[in-house]
C-alpha positions in Angstrom: 0.0 0.0 0.0 1.3 3.5 -0.9 1.0 6.5 1.2 -0.4 9.6 -0.4 1.7 12.7 -0.1 0.0 15.6 -1.9 2.9 18.0 -1.2 5.4 15.5 -2.5 3.4 14.9 -5.6 3.1 18.6 -6.2 6.8 19.0 -5.8 7.5 16.1 -8.2 5.2 17.7 -10.8 6.9 21.1 -10.4 10.3 19.4 -10.6 9.2 17.7 -13.8 8.0 21.1 -15.3 11.4 22.7 -14.4 13.3 19.8 -15.9 11.3 19.9 -19.1 11.7 23.6 -19.4 15.5 23.4 -18.8 16.3 20.2 -20.7 13.8 20.1 -23.6 12.5 23.7 -23.9 9.0 25.1 -24.0 7.9 23.0 -27.0 7.9 19.9 -24.8 5.9 21.5 -22.0 2.5 19.8 -22.3 0.4 18.6 -19.5 0.9 15.0 -20.8 4.7 15.4 -20.9 4.8 17.0 -17.4 2.6 14.2 -16.0 4.7 11.5 -17.6 8.0 13.0 -16.4 6.6 13.4 -12.9 5.3 9.8 -12.9 1.7 10.7 -12.4 -1.4 10.4 -14.6 -2.7 13.4 -16.4 -5.7 13.2 -14.1 -3.3 13.2 -11.1 -1.6 16.3 -12.5 -4.9 18.0 -13.0 -5.9 17.2 -9.5 -3.1 19.4 -8.3 -3.0 21.9 -11.1 -6.2 22.5 -13.0 -4.5 23.9 -16.2 -1.2 24.7 -17.7 -1.6 28.2 -16.4 -2.1 27.1 -12.8 0.9 24.8 -13.2 3.1 27.8 -14.4 1.7 29.8 -11.5 2.7 27.0 -9.1 6.2 27.2 -10.5 6.3 31.0 -10.1 5.2 30.5 -6.4 8.0 28.1 -6.0 10.4 30.7 -7.3 8.9 33.1 -4.8 9.5 30.7 -2.0 13.1 30.2 -3.0 13.6 34.0 -3.3 12.0 34.5 0.1 14.4 31.9 1.6 17.4 33.7 -0.1 16.2 37.0 1.4 15.8 35.4 4.9 19.3 33.8 4.6 20.8 37.2 3.5 19.2 38.9 6.5 20.3 36.2 8.9 23.9 36.5 7.7 23.7 40.2 8.3 24.1 41.0 4.6 22.2 43.8 2.7 19.0 42.8 0.9 19.7 45.6 -1.6 23.2 44.2 -2.4 21.6 40.7 -2.8 18.9 42.2 -5.1 21.5 44.0 -7.2 23.7 41.0 -7.8 24.3 40.5 -11.5 23.7 36.9 -12.5 26.7 35.5 -14.4 25.8 33.0 -17.2 29.2 31.3 -16.8 28.3 30.5 -13.2 26.5 27.1 -13.3 23.9 28.0 -10.7 23.2 31.4 -12.3 23.0 29.8 -15.7 20.4 27.3 -14.6 18.4 30.0 -12.9 18.5 32.2 -16.0 17.5 29.3 -18.3 14.6 28.5 -16.0 13.4 32.2 -15.9 13.8 32.5 -19.7 11.7 29.3 -20.2 9.1 30.5 -17.7 8.8 33.9 -19.4 8.4 32.2 -22.8 5.8 29.8 -21.3 3.8 32.6 -19.8 3.7 34.5 -23.1 2.3 31.4 -24.9 -0.5 30.5 -22.6 -3.4 30.5 -25.1 -6.2 30.6 -22.6 -8.5 33.6 -22.8 -8.1 36.1 -20.0 -10.1 34.5 -17.3 -9.6 33.2 -13.8 -6.8 30.8 -14.8 -4.8 33.6 -16.5 -5.4 35.7 -13.4 -3.7 32.9 -11.4 -0.4 33.4 -13.2 -0.8 37.2 -13.0 -1.3 36.9 -9.2 1.7 34.6 -8.9 3.9 37.1 -10.7 2.5 39.9 -8.5 3.4 37.9 -5.4 7.0 37.5 -6.5 7.4 41.2 -7.2 5.6 42.3 -4.0 7.8 39.9 -1.9 11.0 41.5 -3.3 9.6 45.0 -3.0 8.7 44.4 0.7 12.2 43.1 1.5 13.8 46.2 -0.1 11.2 48.5 1.6 12.0 47.0 5.0 15.7 47.8 4.5 15.6 51.1 2.7 13.4 53.6 4.4 13.2 56.1 1.6 10.5 54.5 -0.7 11.8 56.3 -3.8 15.4 55.1 -3.2 14.0 51.5 -2.6 12.2 51.7 -5.9 15.3 52.9 -7.7 17.2 49.9 -6.3 14.5 47.6 -7.4 14.3 49.0 -10.9 18.1 48.8 -11.3 18.1 45.2 -10.1 15.3 44.3 -12.4 17.1 45.9 -15.3 20.3 44.1 -14.6 18.5 40.8 -14.4 16.5 41.5 -17.6 19.8 42.1 -19.4 21.0 38.7 -18.3 17.7 37.1 -19.3 18.0 38.6 -22.7 21.6 37.5 -23.2 22.9 41.1 -23.4 26.5 41.2 -22.3 26.8 42.4 -18.6 27.9 45.8 -17.7 31.7 45.9 -17.2 32.2 44.6 -13.6 34.2 47.6 -12.3 31.6 50.1 -13.7 28.8 48.0 -12.2 30.6 47.9 -8.8 30.7 51.7 -9.0 27.0 51.9 -9.8 26.1 49.7 -6.8 28.5 51.7 -4.6 26.9 55.0 -5.6 23.4 53.6 -5.3 24.0 52.1 -1.9 26.6 54.6 -0.6 26.1 56.6 2.6 24.8 59.7 0.8 22.0 57.6 -0.8 19.8 57.8 2.2 
C-alpha cells in the first residue's frame, strides 16, 4: 500500500516542469509530458494543477518561496538585501546559468498560454505579482526612503533582464561603482 503525499506529488510535478523547461524547452511542456515526467497520470496532475496556467503559477510561487528563503538567509547573515537584489547573474556560473535558463523558459511559457483572459490567467498574474511584491517588501524594509528603494528595485530588475535577454553584462568595475553609488552613505 502506498501513502499519499500531496505536497510530495506537487513537488514532483513542479520538478518535472522545471526539468522539461530546462532540458527540452518550451515546446515539450505539455500537460501530458509533465505528467509522464513526474510519474503521475494526467488526471493526477490536473488534481493538483487544473490547467497549464495554474501549473506555471505553481512554478512561479515556488520561485517566490526560493527567493524568500534567499532574502531570509541574507538577513540572517547580516548582509544587505539591496546588495543581494543588485547581484548580477553570471551565465558562466553554473547555478546562475540554470536560474537564467529557467526564468527564460518561464517567461516564454507565460507568453504562450493561449487561454482567454479568465480566472486561470489571473492565477499566473497573481503569482507574478506575489513574486514582485515579496521582493519589494524586502527592499522597503531595509531602505526607508521609498523612492530610493524603488530605484534599487528597478536597477536590479534591469540588470536581471539584461542577463535574461543574453545582453552582455555591464563591465564589472563600472557596475561595482554603480552599486556603490546607489547604496553609498549619501544615498539615504
